PDB file of N, CA, C and O in Angstrom, chain B, residues numbered from 101:
ATOM      1  N   MET B 101      11.234 -50.263 -96.170  1.00  0.00           N
ATOM      2  CA  MET B 101      10.607 -51.115 -97.155  1.00  0.00           C
ATOM      3  C   MET B 101      11.580 -51.302 -98.317  1.00  0.00           C
ATOM      4  O   MET B 101      12.037 -50.325 -98.909  1.00  0.00           O
ATOM      5  N   THR B 102      11.889 -52.525 -98.635  1.00  0.00           N
ATOM      6  CA  THR B 102      12.769 -52.824 -99.754  1.00  0.00           C
ATOM      7  C   THR B 102      11.946 -52.874-101.031  1.00  0.00           C
ATOM      8  O   THR B 102      10.883 -53.493-101.075  1.00  0.00           O
ATOM      9  N   VAL B 103      12.442 -52.224-102.058  1.00  0.00           N
ATOM     10  CA  VAL B 103      11.751 -52.187-103.336  1.00  0.00           C
ATOM     11  C   VAL B 103      12.146 -53.417-104.144  1.00  0.00           C
ATOM     12  O   VAL B 103      13.329 -53.690-104.346  1.00  0.00           O
ATOM     13  N   SER B 104      11.136 -54.155-104.603  1.00  0.00           N
ATOM     14  CA  SER B 104      11.407 -55.347-105.406  1.00  0.00           C
ATOM     15  C   SER B 104      11.841 -54.939-106.807  1.00  0.00           C
ATOM     16  O   SER B 104      11.637 -53.804-107.236  1.00  0.00           O
ATOM     17  N   GLU B 105      12.435 -55.881-107.497  1.00  0.00           N
ATOM     18  CA  GLU B 105      12.882 -55.610-108.864  1.00  0.00           C
ATOM     19  C   GLU B 105      11.690 -55.295-109.769  1.00  0.00           C
ATOM     20  O   GLU B 105      11.798 -54.481-110.686  1.00  0.00           O
ATOM     21  N   THR B 106      10.559 -55.942-109.508  1.00  0.00           N
ATOM     22  CA  THR B 106       9.347 -55.681-110.290  1.00  0.00           C
ATOM     23  C   THR B 106       8.892 -54.238-110.110  1.00  0.00           C
ATOM     24  O   THR B 106       8.524 -53.572-111.077  1.00  0.00           O
ATOM     25  N   ARG B 107       8.919 -53.760-108.876  1.00  0.00           N
ATOM     26  CA  ARG B 107       8.507 -52.384-108.605  1.00  0.00           C
ATOM     27  C   ARG B 107       9.500 -51.387-109.196  1.00  0.00           C
ATOM     28  O   ARG B 107       9.108 -50.329-109.688  1.00  0.00           O
ATOM     29  N   ARG B 108      10.776 -51.725-109.145  1.00  0.00           N
ATOM     30  CA  ARG B 108      11.785 -50.862-109.767  1.00  0.00           C
ATOM     31  C   ARG B 108      11.551 -50.760-111.272  1.00  0.00           C
ATOM     32  O   ARG B 108      11.657 -49.681-111.854  1.00  0.00           O
ATOM     33  N   ARG B 109      11.232 -51.891-111.891  1.00  0.00           N
ATOM     34  CA  ARG B 109      10.984 -51.929-113.335  1.00  0.00           C
ATOM     35  C   ARG B 109       9.736 -51.114-113.683  1.00  0.00           C
ATOM     36  O   ARG B 109       9.716 -50.390-114.679  1.00  0.00           O
ATOM     37  N   ALA B 110       8.695 -51.240-112.851  1.00  0.00           N
ATOM     38  CA  ALA B 110       7.460 -50.470-113.085  1.00  0.00           C
ATOM     39  C   ALA B 110       7.737 -48.973-112.963  1.00  0.00           C
ATOM     40  O   ALA B 110       7.236 -48.182-113.762  1.00  0.00           O
ATOM     41  N   LEU B 111       8.521 -48.588-111.980  1.00  0.00           N
ATOM     42  CA  LEU B 111       8.886 -47.185-111.816  1.00  0.00           C
ATOM     43  C   LEU B 111       9.661 -46.695-113.033  1.00  0.00           C
ATOM     44  O   LEU B 111       9.392 -45.614-113.555  1.00  0.00           O
ATOM     45  N   HIS B 112      10.610 -47.487-113.474  1.00  0.00           N
ATOM     46  CA  HIS B 112      11.407 -47.106-114.642  1.00  0.00           C
ATOM     47  C   HIS B 112      10.521 -46.919-115.868  1.00  0.00           C
ATOM     48  O   HIS B 112      10.653 -45.933-116.592  1.00  0.00           O
ATOM     49  N   ASP B 113       9.629 -47.858-116.093  1.00  0.00           N
ATOM     50  CA  ASP B 113       8.736 -47.760-117.259  1.00  0.00           C
ATOM     51  C   ASP B 113       7.877 -46.500-117.190  1.00  0.00           C
ATOM     52  O   ASP B 113       7.685 -45.819-118.198  1.00  0.00           O
ATOM     53  N   ARG B 114       7.366 -46.194-116.008  1.00  0.00           N
ATOM     54  CA  ARG B 114       6.531 -44.995-115.844  1.00  0.00           C
ATOM     55  C   ARG B 114       7.349 -43.729-116.085  1.00  0.00           C
ATOM     56  O   ARG B 114       6.875 -42.783-116.713  1.00  0.00           O
ATOM     57  N   LEU B 115       8.585 -43.722-115.580  1.00  0.00           N
ATOM     58  CA  LEU B 115       9.450 -42.566-115.805  1.00  0.00           C
ATOM     59  C   LEU B 115       9.766 -42.386-117.288  1.00  0.00           C
ATOM     60  O   LEU B 115       9.783 -41.262-117.791  1.00  0.00           O
ATOM     61  N   VAL B 116      10.014 -43.491-117.982  1.00  0.00           N
ATOM     62  CA  VAL B 116      10.285 -43.412-119.425  1.00  0.00           C
ATOM     63  C   VAL B 116       9.092 -42.804-120.141  1.00  0.00           C
ATOM     64  O   VAL B 116       9.255 -41.928-120.991  1.00  0.00           O
ATOM     65  N   ASN B 117       7.883 -43.266-119.802  1.00  0.00           N
ATOM     66  CA  ASN B 117       6.669 -42.761-120.450  1.00  0.00           C
ATOM     67  C   ASN B 117       6.417 -41.294-120.123  1.00  0.00           C
ATOM     68  O   ASN B 117       5.905 -40.550-120.960  1.00  0.00           O
ATOM     69  N   THR B 118       6.772 -40.876-118.918  1.00  0.00           N
ATOM     70  CA  THR B 118       6.479 -39.514-118.476  1.00  0.00           C
ATOM     71  C   THR B 118       7.580 -38.525-118.848  1.00  0.00           C
ATOM     72  O   THR B 118       7.305 -37.430-119.339  1.00  0.00           O
ATOM     73  N   LEU B 119       8.843 -38.928-118.607  1.00  0.00           N
ATOM     74  CA  LEU B 119       9.952 -37.979-118.742  1.00  0.00           C
ATOM     75  C   LEU B 119      10.917 -38.277-119.877  1.00  0.00           C
ATOM     76  O   LEU B 119      11.741 -37.433-120.230  1.00  0.00           O
ATOM     77  N   GLY B 120      10.824 -39.462-120.447  1.00  0.00           N
ATOM     78  CA  GLY B 120      11.751 -39.856-121.490  1.00  0.00           C
ATOM     79  C   GLY B 120      12.832 -40.774-120.938  1.00  0.00           C
ATOM     80  O   GLY B 120      13.092 -40.794-119.735  1.00  0.00           O
ATOM     81  N   ALA B 121      13.458 -41.533-121.833  1.00  0.00           N
ATOM     82  CA  ALA B 121      14.415 -42.568-121.435  1.00  0.00           C
ATOM     83  C   ALA B 121      15.652 -42.004-120.754  1.00  0.00           C
ATOM     84  O   ALA B 121      16.116 -42.568-119.763  1.00  0.00           O
ATOM     85  N   GLU B 122      16.193 -40.908-121.261  1.00  0.00           N
ATOM     86  CA  GLU B 122      17.429 -40.364-120.693  1.00  0.00           C
ATOM     87  C   GLU B 122      17.220 -39.890-119.255  1.00  0.00           C
ATOM     88  O   GLU B 122      18.028 -40.194-118.377  1.00  0.00           O
ATOM     89  N   VAL B 123      16.158 -39.159-119.019  1.00  0.00           N
ATOM     90  CA  VAL B 123      15.861 -38.665-117.673  1.00  0.00           C
ATOM     91  C   VAL B 123      15.536 -39.839-116.751  1.00  0.00           C
ATOM     92  O   VAL B 123      15.945 -39.856-115.590  1.00  0.00           O
ATOM     93  N   ALA B 124      14.801 -40.818-117.273  1.00  0.00           N
ATOM     94  CA  ALA B 124      14.462 -42.002-116.468  1.00  0.00           C
ATOM     95  C   ALA B 124      15.720 -42.735-116.020  1.00  0.00           C
ATOM     96  O   ALA B 124      15.824 -43.140-114.862  1.00  0.00           O
ATOM     97  N   GLU B 125      16.665 -42.907-116.921  1.00  0.00           N
ATOM     98  CA  GLU B 125      17.928 -43.572-116.571  1.00  0.00           C
ATOM     99  C   GLU B 125      18.690 -42.788-115.516  1.00  0.00           C
ATOM    100  O   GLU B 125      19.247 -43.364-114.581  1.00  0.00           O
ATOM    101  N   THR B 126      18.712 -41.468-115.672  1.00  0.00           N
ATOM    102  CA  THR B 126      19.413 -40.627-114.704  1.00  0.00           C
ATOM    103  C   THR B 126      18.785 -40.753-113.323  1.00  0.00           C
ATOM    104  O   THR B 126      19.495 -40.922-112.332  1.00  0.00           O
ATOM    105  N   LEU B 127      17.470 -40.674-113.250  1.00  0.00           N
ATOM    106  CA  LEU B 127      16.789 -40.809-111.965  1.00  0.00           C
ATOM    107  C   LEU B 127      17.006 -42.190-111.348  1.00  0.00           C
ATOM    108  O   LEU B 127      17.223 -42.301-110.142  1.00  0.00           O
ATOM    109  N   MET B 128      16.950 -43.224-112.151  1.00  0.00           N
ATOM    110  CA  MET B 128      17.129 -44.585-111.634  1.00  0.00           C
ATOM    111  C   MET B 128      18.554 -44.789-111.115  1.00  0.00           C
ATOM    112  O   MET B 128      18.775 -45.559-110.181  1.00  0.00           O
ATOM    113  N   ASP B 129      19.514 -44.096-111.725  1.00  0.00           N
ATOM    114  CA  ASP B 129      20.896 -44.191-111.253  1.00  0.00           C
ATOM    115  C   ASP B 129      21.052 -43.663-109.829  1.00  0.00           C
ATOM    116  O   ASP B 129      21.969 -44.068-109.115  1.00  0.00           O
ATOM    117  N   TYR B 130      20.165 -42.762-109.413  1.00  0.00           N
ATOM    118  CA  TYR B 130      20.235 -42.213-108.058  1.00  0.00           C
ATOM    119  C   TYR B 130      19.638 -43.128-107.002  1.00  0.00           C
ATOM    120  O   TYR B 130      19.853 -42.913-105.809  1.00  0.00           O
ATOM    121  N   LEU B 131      18.899 -44.134-107.413  1.00  0.00           N
ATOM    122  CA  LEU B 131      18.328 -45.076-106.442  1.00  0.00           C
ATOM    123  C   LEU B 131      19.393 -46.061-105.990  1.00  0.00           C
ATOM    124  O   LEU B 131      20.171 -46.552-106.808  1.00  0.00           O
ATOM    125  N   PRO B 132      19.435 -46.350-104.718  1.00  0.00           N
ATOM    126  CA  PRO B 132      20.415 -47.337-104.256  1.00  0.00           C
ATOM    127  C   PRO B 132      20.016 -48.729-104.732  1.00  0.00           C
ATOM    128  O   PRO B 132      18.827 -49.033-104.825  1.00  0.00           O
ATOM    129  N   PRO B 133      20.996 -49.578-105.035  1.00  0.00           N
ATOM    130  CA  PRO B 133      20.677 -50.910-105.539  1.00  0.00           C
ATOM    131  C   PRO B 133      20.016 -51.808-104.501  1.00  0.00           C
ATOM    132  O   PRO B 133      19.289 -52.731-104.870  1.00  0.00           O
ATOM    133  N   ALA B 134      20.249 -51.563-103.209  1.00  0.00           N
ATOM    134  CA  ALA B 134      19.714 -52.443-102.175  1.00  0.00           C
ATOM    135  C   ALA B 134      18.512 -51.848-101.464  1.00  0.00           C
ATOM    136  O   ALA B 134      17.926 -52.512-100.609  1.00  0.00           O
ATOM    137  N   GLY B 135      18.131 -50.652-101.776  1.00  0.00           N
ATOM    138  CA  GLY B 135      17.018 -50.004-101.092  1.00  0.00           C
ATOM    139  C   GLY B 135      17.511 -49.014-100.056  1.00  0.00           C
ATOM    140  O   GLY B 135      18.610 -49.149 -99.519  1.00  0.00           O
ATOM    141  N   TRP B 136      16.697 -48.033 -99.787  1.00  0.00           N
ATOM    142  CA  TRP B 136      17.079 -46.967 -98.854  1.00  0.00           C
ATOM    143  C   TRP B 136      17.377 -47.451 -97.444  1.00  0.00           C
ATOM    144  O   TRP B 136      18.276 -46.901 -96.809  1.00  0.00           O
ATOM    145  N   PRO B 137      16.672 -48.450 -96.918  1.00  0.00           N
ATOM    146  CA  PRO B 137      16.971 -48.872 -95.545  1.00  0.00           C
ATOM    147  C   PRO B 137      18.382 -49.448 -95.379  1.00  0.00           C
ATOM    148  O   PRO B 137      18.882 -49.531 -94.257  1.00  0.00           O
ATOM    149  N   GLU B 138      19.017 -49.839 -96.461  1.00  0.00           N
ATOM    150  CA  GLU B 138      20.348 -50.429 -96.398  1.00  0.00           C
ATOM    151  C   GLU B 138      21.454 -49.379 -96.316  1.00  0.00           C
ATOM    152  O   GLU B 138      22.608 -49.716 -96.051  1.00  0.00           O
ATOM    153  N   LEU B 139      21.114 -48.120 -96.540  1.00  0.00           N
ATOM    154  CA  LEU B 139      22.119 -47.063 -96.525  1.00  0.00           C
ATOM    155  C   LEU B 139      22.332 -46.545 -95.110  1.00  0.00           C
ATOM    156  O   LEU B 139      21.412 -46.549 -94.292  1.00  0.00           O
ATOM    157  N   ALA B 140      23.536 -46.106 -94.832  1.00  0.00           N
ATOM    158  CA  ALA B 140      23.849 -45.527 -93.526  1.00  0.00           C
ATOM    159  C   ALA B 140      23.413 -44.067 -93.504  1.00  0.00           C
ATOM    160  O   ALA B 140      23.580 -43.335 -94.479  1.00  0.00           O
ATOM    161  N   ARG B 141      22.853 -43.665 -92.373  1.00  0.00           N
ATOM    162  CA  ARG B 141      22.489 -42.266 -92.192  1.00  0.00           C
ATOM    163  C   ARG B 141      23.688 -41.532 -91.591  1.00  0.00           C
ATOM    164  O   ARG B 141      24.620 -42.159 -91.089  1.00  0.00           O
ATOM    165  N   ARG B 142      23.655 -40.227 -91.644  1.00  0.00           N
ATOM    166  CA  ARG B 142      24.735 -39.416 -91.083  1.00  0.00           C
ATOM    167  C   ARG B 142      24.903 -39.717 -89.595  1.00  0.00           C
ATOM    168  O   ARG B 142      26.027 -39.796 -89.099  1.00  0.00           O
ATOM    169  N   SER B 143      23.797 -39.884 -88.890  1.00  0.00           N
ATOM    170  CA  SER B 143      23.869 -40.183 -87.455  1.00  0.00           C
ATOM    171  C   SER B 143      24.536 -41.543 -87.214  1.00  0.00           C
ATOM    172  O   SER B 143      25.239 -41.715 -86.218  1.00  0.00           O
ATOM    173  N   ASP B 144      24.324 -42.507 -88.115  1.00  0.00           N
ATOM    174  CA  ASP B 144      24.993 -43.810 -88.002  1.00  0.00           C
ATOM    175  C   ASP B 144      26.503 -43.630 -88.123  1.00  0.00           C
ATOM    176  O   ASP B 144      27.270 -44.206 -87.352  1.00  0.00           O
ATOM    177  N   LEU B 145      26.916 -42.831 -89.092  1.00  0.00           N
ATOM    178  CA  LEU B 145      28.343 -42.587 -89.302  1.00  0.00           C
ATOM    179  C   LEU B 145      28.964 -41.824 -88.137  1.00  0.00           C
ATOM    180  O   LEU B 145      30.094 -42.102 -87.735  1.00  0.00           O
ATOM    181  N   ASP B 146      28.216 -40.858 -87.597  1.00  0.00           N
ATOM    182  CA  ASP B 146      28.722 -40.102 -86.448  1.00  0.00           C
ATOM    183  C   ASP B 146      28.922 -41.019 -85.246  1.00  0.00           C
ATOM    184  O   ASP B 146      29.934 -40.925 -84.552  1.00  0.00           O
ATOM    185  N   ALA B 147      27.955 -41.910 -84.999  1.00  0.00           N
ATOM    186  CA  ALA B 147      28.067 -42.839 -83.873  1.00  0.00           C
ATOM    187  C   ALA B 147      29.238 -43.797 -84.080  1.00  0.00           C
ATOM    188  O   ALA B 147      29.972 -44.101 -83.140  1.00  0.00           O
ATOM    189  N   MET B 148      29.408 -44.265 -85.303  1.00  0.00           N
ATOM    190  CA  MET B 148      30.518 -45.164 -85.601  1.00  0.00           C
ATOM    191  C   MET B 148      31.852 -44.443 -85.407  1.00  0.00           C
ATOM    192  O   MET B 148      32.813 -45.028 -84.908  1.00  0.00           O
ATOM    193  N   GLU B 149      31.904 -43.184 -85.800  1.00  0.00           N
ATOM    194  CA  GLU B 149      33.134 -42.405 -85.634  1.00  0.00           C
ATOM    195  C   GLU B 149      33.481 -42.266 -84.147  1.00  0.00           C
ATOM    196  O   GLU B 149      34.642 -42.409 -83.763  1.00  0.00           O
ATOM    197  N   LEU B 150      32.481 -41.988 -83.322  1.00  0.00           N
ATOM    198  CA  LEU B 150      32.731 -41.861 -81.883  1.00  0.00           C
ATOM    199  C   LEU B 150      33.243 -43.163 -81.283  1.00  0.00           C
ATOM    200  O   LEU B 150      34.183 -43.159 -80.488  1.00  0.00           O
ATOM    201  N   ARG B 151      32.624 -44.279 -81.665  1.00  0.00           N
ATOM    202  CA  ARG B 151      33.082 -45.585 -81.164  1.00  0.00           C
ATOM    203  C   ARG B 151      34.502 -45.882 -81.625  1.00  0.00           C
ATOM    204  O   ARG B 151      35.315 -46.388 -80.852  1.00  0.00           O
ATOM    205  N   LEU B 152      34.799 -45.574 -82.868  1.00  0.00           N
ATOM    206  CA  LEU B 152      36.136 -45.815 -83.409  1.00  0.00           C
ATOM    207  C   LEU B 152      37.179 -44.966 -82.695  1.00  0.00           C
ATOM    208  O   LEU B 152      38.256 -45.457 -82.355  1.00  0.00           O
ATOM    209  N   LYS B 153      36.862 -43.691 -82.466  1.00  0.00           N
ATOM    210  CA  LYS B 153      37.785 -42.810 -81.761  1.00  0.00           C
ATOM    211  C   LYS B 153      38.034 -43.298 -80.340  1.00  0.00           C
ATOM    212  O   LYS B 153      39.170 -43.279 -79.866  1.00  0.00           O
ATOM    213  N   ALA B 154      36.980 -43.736 -79.657  1.00  0.00           N
ATOM    214  CA  ALA B 154      37.130 -44.227 -78.284  1.00  0.00           C
ATOM    215  C   ALA B 154      37.988 -45.482 -78.246  1.00  0.00           C
ATOM    216  O   ALA B 154      38.863 -45.614 -77.391  1.00  0.00           O
ATOM    217  N   GLU B 155      37.740 -46.407 -79.171  1.00  0.00           N
ATOM    218  CA  GLU B 155      38.518 -47.640 -79.212  1.00  0.00           C
ATOM    219  C   GLU B 155      39.981 -47.349 -79.557  1.00  0.00           C
ATOM    220  O   GLU B 155      40.891 -47.911 -78.947  1.00  0.00           O
ATOM    221  N   LEU B 156      40.199 -46.481 -80.524  1.00  0.00           N
ATOM    222  CA  LEU B 156      41.556 -46.127 -80.914  1.00  0.00           C
ATOM    223  C   LEU B 156      42.295 -45.455 -79.755  1.00  0.00           C
ATOM    224  O   LEU B 156      43.464 -45.746 -79.503  1.00  0.00           O
ATOM    225  N   SER B 157      41.612 -44.570 -79.065  1.00  0.00           N
ATOM    226  CA  SER B 157      42.213 -43.893 -77.919  1.00  0.00           C
ATOM    227  C   SER B 157      42.618 -44.897 -76.844  1.00  0.00           C
ATOM    228  O   SER B 157      43.702 -44.791 -76.270  1.00  0.00           O
ATOM    229  N   GLU B 158      41.749 -45.873 -76.570  1.00  0.00           N
ATOM    230  CA  GLU B 158      42.061 -46.901 -75.572  1.00  0.00           C
ATOM    231  C   GLU B 158      43.243 -47.758 -76.005  1.00  0.00           C
ATOM    232  O   GLU B 158      44.100 -48.092 -75.188  1.00  0.00           O
ATOM    233  N   LYS B 159      43.294 -48.109 -77.265  1.00  0.00           N
ATOM    234  CA  LYS B 159      44.403 -48.933 -77.771  1.00  0.00           C
ATOM    235  C   LYS B 159      45.726 -48.176 -77.691  1.00  0.00           C
ATOM    236  O   LYS B 159      46.750 -48.753 -77.325  1.00  0.00           O
ATOM    237  N   ILE B 160      45.709 -46.889 -78.031  1.00  0.00           N
ATOM    238  CA  ILE B 160      46.932 -46.088 -77.951  1.00  0.00           C
ATOM    239  C   ILE B 160      47.374 -45.948 -76.493  1.00  0.00           C
ATOM    240  O   ILE B 160      48.564 -46.046 -76.194  1.00  0.00           O
ATOM    241  N   ALA B 161      46.430 -45.721 -75.595  1.00  0.00           N
ATOM    242  CA  ALA B 161      46.769 -45.608 -74.166  1.00  0.00           C
ATOM    243  C   ALA B 161      47.354 -46.919 -73.655  1.00  0.00           C
ATOM    244  O   ALA B 161      48.326 -46.910 -72.900  1.00  0.00           O
ATOM    245  N   SER B 162      46.773 -48.044 -74.060  1.00  0.00           N
ATOM    246  CA  SER B 162      47.267 -49.357 -73.651  1.00  0.00           C
ATOM    247  C   SER B 162      48.678 -49.588 -74.181  1.00  0.00           C
ATOM    248  O   SER B 162      49.546 -50.077 -73.458  1.00  0.00           O
ATOM    249  N   GLN B 163      48.900 -49.241 -75.424  1.00  0.00           N
ATOM    250  CA  GLN B 163      50.224 -49.403 -76.023  1.00  0.00           C
ATOM    251  C   GLN B 163      51.250 -48.513 -75.318  1.00  0.00           C
ATOM    252  O   GLN B 163      52.387 -48.926 -75.089  1.00  0.00           O
ATOM    253  N   THR B 164      50.845 -47.303 -74.980  1.00  0.00           N
ATOM    254  CA  THR B 164      51.741 -46.383 -74.281  1.00  0.00           C
ATOM    255  C   THR B 164      52.102 -46.927 -72.902  1.00  0.00           C
ATOM    256  O   THR B 164      53.264 -46.870 -72.499  1.00  0.00           O
ATOM    257  N   ARG B 165      51.107 -47.457 -72.169  1.00  0.00           N
ATOM    258  CA  ARG B 165      51.395 -48.044 -70.857  1.00  0.00           C
ATOM    259  C   ARG B 165      52.363 -49.215 -70.984  1.00  0.00           C
ATOM    260  O   ARG B 165      53.304 -49.336 -70.200  1.00  0.00           O
ATOM    261  N   TRP B 166      52.130 -50.085 -71.982  1.00  0.00           N
ATOM    262  CA  TRP B 166      53.008 -51.235 -72.181  1.00  0.00           C
ATOM    263  C   TRP B 166      54.434 -50.772 -72.503  1.00  0.00           C
ATOM    264  O   TRP B 166      55.400 -51.319 -71.971  1.00  0.00           O
ATOM    265  N   PHE B 167      54.562 -49.776 -73.364  1.00  0.00           N
ATOM    266  CA  PHE B 167      55.868 -49.263 -73.751  1.00  0.00           C
ATOM    267  C   PHE B 167      56.600 -48.668 -72.547  1.00  0.00           C
ATOM    268  O   PHE B 167      57.783 -48.937 -72.339  1.00  0.00           O
ATOM    269  N   MET B 168      55.892 -47.861 -71.758  1.00  0.00           N
ATOM    270  CA  MET B 168      56.523 -47.241 -70.584  1.00  0.00           C
ATOM    271  C   MET B 168      56.970 -48.305 -69.586  1.00  0.00           C
ATOM    272  O   MET B 168      58.058 -48.196 -69.021  1.00  0.00           O
ATOM    273  N   ALA B 169      56.158 -49.322 -69.361  1.00  0.00           N
ATOM    274  CA  ALA B 169      56.532 -50.392 -68.434  1.00  0.00           C
ATOM    275  C   ALA B 169      57.752 -51.140 -68.951  1.00  0.00           C
ATOM    276  O   ALA B 169      58.652 -51.460 -68.175  1.00  0.00           O
ATOM    277  N   SER B 170      57.794 -51.422 -70.245  1.00  0.00           N
ATOM    278  CA  SER B 170      58.947 -52.140 -70.797  1.00  0.00           C
ATOM    279  C   SER B 170      60.213 -51.295 -70.693  1.00  0.00           C
ATOM    280  O   SER B 170      61.299 -51.831 -70.475  1.00  0.00           O
ATOM    281  N   GLN B 171      60.082 -49.992 -70.847  1.00  0.00           N
ATOM    282  CA  GLN B 171      61.245 -49.117 -70.719  1.00  0.00           C
ATOM    283  C   GLN B 171      61.743 -49.061 -69.274  1.00  0.00           C
ATOM    284  O   GLN B 171      62.949 -49.002 -69.035  1.00  0.00           O
ATOM    285  N   LEU B 172      60.822 -49.080 -68.316  1.00  0.00           N
ATOM    286  CA  LEU B 172      61.227 -49.118 -66.905  1.00  0.00           C
ATOM    287  C   LEU B 172      61.976 -50.407 -66.585  1.00  0.00           C
ATOM    288  O   LEU B 172      62.985 -50.387 -65.880  1.00  0.00           O
ATOM    289  N   VAL B 173      61.482 -51.525 -67.105  1.00  0.00           N
ATOM    290  CA  VAL B 173      62.159 -52.810 -66.897  1.00  0.00           C
ATOM    291  C   VAL B 173      63.545 -52.766 -67.531  1.00  0.00           C
ATOM    292  O   VAL B 173      64.513 -53.228 -66.927  1.00  0.00           O
ATOM    293  N   LEU B 174      63.652 -52.228 -68.718  1.00  0.00           N
ATOM    294  CA  LEU B 174      64.942 -52.117 -69.398  1.00  0.00           C
ATOM    295  C   LEU B 174      65.917 -51.243 -68.613  1.00  0.00           C
ATOM    296  O   LEU B 174      67.089 -51.595 -68.482  1.00  0.00           O
ATOM    297  N   VAL B 175      65.455 -50.120 -68.094  1.00  0.00           N
ATOM    298  CA  VAL B 175      66.319 -49.240 -67.301  1.00  0.00           C
ATOM    299  C   VAL B 175      66.756 -49.958 -66.024  1.00  0.00           C
ATOM    300  O   VAL B 175      67.926 -49.907 -65.644  1.00  0.00           O
ATOM    301  N   ALA B 176      65.806 -50.626 -65.366  1.00  0.00           N
ATOM    302  CA  ALA B 176      66.150 -51.353 -64.142  1.00  0.00           C
ATOM    303  C   ALA B 176      67.168 -52.451 -64.435  1.00  0.00           C
ATOM    304  O   ALA B 176      68.112 -52.636 -63.667  1.00  0.00           O
ATOM    305  N   ALA B 177      66.990 -53.180 -65.533  1.00  0.00           N
ATOM    306  CA  ALA B 177      67.933 -54.246 -65.889  1.00  0.00           C
ATOM    307  C   ALA B 177      69.305 -53.665 -66.213  1.00  0.00           C
ATOM    308  O   ALA B 177      70.329 -54.245 -65.851  1.00  0.00           O
ATOM    309  N   THR B 178      69.329 -52.536 -66.883  1.00  0.00           N
ATOM    310  CA  THR B 178      70.603 -51.885 -67.209  1.00  0.00           C
ATOM    311  C   THR B 178      71.325 -51.445 -65.931  1.00  0.00           C
ATOM    312  O   THR B 178      72.524 -51.679 -65.778  1.00  0.00           O
ATOM    313  N   ILE B 179      70.602 -50.819 -65.035  1.00  0.00           N
ATOM    314  CA  ILE B 179      71.204 -50.387 -63.766  1.00  0.00           C
ATOM    315  C   ILE B 179      71.668 -51.595 -62.966  1.00  0.00           C
ATOM    316  O   ILE B 179      72.743 -51.562 -62.368  1.00  0.00           O
ATOM    317  N   GLY B 180      70.876 -52.657 -62.948  1.00  0.00           N
ATOM    318  CA  GLY B 180      71.276 -53.882 -62.250  1.00  0.00           C
ATOM    319  C   GLY B 180      72.516 -54.488 -62.852  1.00  0.00           C
ATOM    320  O   GLY B 180      73.387 -54.953 -62.117  1.00  0.00           O
ATOM    321  N   GLY B 181      72.627 -54.500 -64.168  1.00  0.00           N
ATOM    322  CA  GLY B 181      73.793 -55.047 -64.850  1.00  0.00           C
ATOM    323  C   GLY B 181      75.042 -54.230 -64.552  1.00  0.00           C
ATOM    324  O   GLY B 181      76.110 -54.778 -64.278  1.00  0.00           O
ATOM    325  N   ILE B 182      74.889 -52.906 -64.611  1.00  0.00           N
ATOM    326  CA  ILE B 182      76.035 -52.024 -64.313  1.00  0.00           C
ATOM    327  C   ILE B 182      76.470 -52.204 -62.856  1.00  0.00           C
ATOM    328  O   ILE B 182      77.665 -52.241 -62.563  1.00  0.00           O
ATOM    329  N   THR B 183      75.505 -52.315 -61.954  1.00  0.00           N
ATOM    330  CA  THR B 183      75.824 -52.514 -60.535  1.00  0.00           C
ATOM    331  C   THR B 183      76.539 -53.836 -60.314  1.00  0.00           C
ATOM    332  O   THR B 183      77.488 -53.901 -59.533  1.00  0.00           O
ATOM    333  N   ALA B 184      76.100 -54.882 -60.985  1.00  0.00           N
ATOM    334  CA  ALA B 184      76.732 -56.200 -60.837  1.00  0.00           C
ATOM    335  C   ALA B 184      78.150 -56.171 -61.371  1.00  0.00           C
ATOM    336  O   ALA B 184      79.040 -56.771 -60.768  1.00  0.00           O
ATOM    337  N   ILE B 185      78.384 -55.506 -62.463  1.00  0.00           N
ATOM    338  CA  ILE B 185      79.714 -55.418 -63.050  1.00  0.00           C
ATOM    339  C   ILE B 185      80.642 -54.591 -62.149  1.00  0.00           C
ATOM    340  O   ILE B 185      81.825 -54.902 -62.011  1.00  0.00           O
ATOM    341  N   ALA B 186      80.097 -53.549 -61.547  1.00  0.00           N
ATOM    342  CA  ALA B 186      80.906 -52.658 -60.710  1.00  0.00           C
ATOM    343  C   ALA B 186      81.356 -53.329 -59.424  1.00  0.00           C
ATOM    344  O   ALA B 186      82.361 -52.918 -58.845  1.00  0.00           O
ATOM    345  N   HIS B 187      80.660 -54.327 -58.969  1.00  0.00           N
ATOM    346  CA  HIS B 187      81.041 -54.979 -57.700  1.00  0.00           C
ATOM    347  C   HIS B 187      81.866 -56.153 -58.025  1.00  0.00           C
ATOM    348  O   HIS B 187      82.309 -56.865 -57.124  1.00  0.00           O
TER     349      HIS B 187
END
C-alpha cells in the first residue's frame, strides 16, 4: 500500500502533537519517500546477486573460449608461415 502525501502529513501532524517536532522529524526521515513496497528486500538482493554472478560467469567463460580459439588460430598461422618460409 502506497502512502499518500495527505496520509504522510496526517501522520507527521499526529507525531508532532504526541512526541514533539524534533522526534516527529526524525521518525519521518526513516520513512521511504516512495513507500515501503518500492524498497528491495534482502531476498530480492540475494536473487539479483545470484543472477549477476551467473551472467558474469557465463560472460567470462565465453570470453575465455574466444581468447583460446584466437590463440590457436594465431599459433596455427605462425606455424604455417614458418613452414611456408622454410620450404
